[in-house]
C-alpha positions in Angstrom: -39.5 93.4 -53.5 -36.8 91.8 -55.5 -37.1 90.5 -59.1 -37.2 86.8 -58.1 -40.2 87.5 -55.8 -42.0 89.4 -58.6 -41.4 86.5 -60.9 -43.0 84.2 -58.3 -46.0 86.4 -58.1 -46.3 86.4 -61.9 -46.1 82.6 -62.0 -48.7 82.3 -59.2 -51.0 84.5 -61.3 -51.3 81.8 -63.9 -54.6 80.1 -63.2 -56.5 77.0 -64.2 -59.5 78.9 -65.5 -58.8 80.6 -68.8 -61.2 83.5 -68.0 -59.3 84.3 -64.8 -55.9 83.8 -66.4 -56.7 86.3 -69.1 -58.0 89.0 -66.7 -55.0 88.6 -64.4 -52.5 88.6 -67.3 -53.5 92.1 -68.4 -53.2 93.3 -64.8 -49.8 91.6 -64.3 -48.4 93.0 -67.5 -49.6 96.6 -67.0 -50.1 97.3 -63.3 -48.0 94.8 -61.3 -44.7 96.6 -61.8 -46.1 99.8 -60.4 -47.7 98.4 -57.3 -46.6 99.4 -53.8 -45.4 96.7 -51.4 -48.7 96.8 -49.6 -50.7 96.3 -52.8 -48.3 93.5 -53.9 -49.2 91.8 -50.6 -52.9 92.2 -51.2 -52.5 90.8 -54.7 -50.7 87.8 -53.3 -53.6 87.3 -50.9 -56.0 87.6 -53.8 -54.1 84.8 -55.6 -54.9 82.5 -52.6 -58.6 82.5 -53.6 -60.0 79.7 -55.6 -60.4 80.2 -59.3 -64.2 80.0 -59.1 -64.4 82.6 -56.3 -62.0 84.9 -58.0 -63.9 84.7 -61.3 -67.2 85.6 -59.5 -65.5 88.5 -57.7 -63.9 89.8 -60.9 -67.1 89.6 -62.8 -69.1 91.2 -59.9 -71.3 88.1 -59.6 -70.7 88.2 -55.8 -68.9 90.6 -53.6 -65.7 89.6 -52.0 -66.2 89.2 -48.3 -62.7 90.3 -47.5 -62.9 94.1 -47.7 -59.1 94.4 -47.9 -59.1 92.8 -51.3 -61.8 94.9 -52.9 -59.5 97.7 -54.0 -57.1 95.3 -55.7 -60.0 93.5 -57.4 -61.1 96.9 -58.8 -57.6 97.5 -60.1 -57.7 94.2 -61.9 -61.1 95.0 -63.4 -59.8 98.4 -64.4 -56.9 96.9 -66.2 -59.3 94.6 -68.0 -61.5 97.5 -69.1 -58.5 99.6 -70.3 -57.4 96.7 -72.4 -60.6 96.4 -74.3 
């Protein structure tokens, strides 16, 4: 994936809910550059979710019905835990 596409993904990771924005920011800064193309695609799919659903999934209030996204959600959570 080229640099322009990565910048687009970073821009799309900016969210309307501050709580989601902060969690994704840590992931984007630390993990995004190391992701495989397949994981980047999953992250892009994750960004298509609504802010409220994404917040619930990140905070484990509800389980994401899309099993494909569960590993990338865990990576985002892990980046958040490591930042604390």
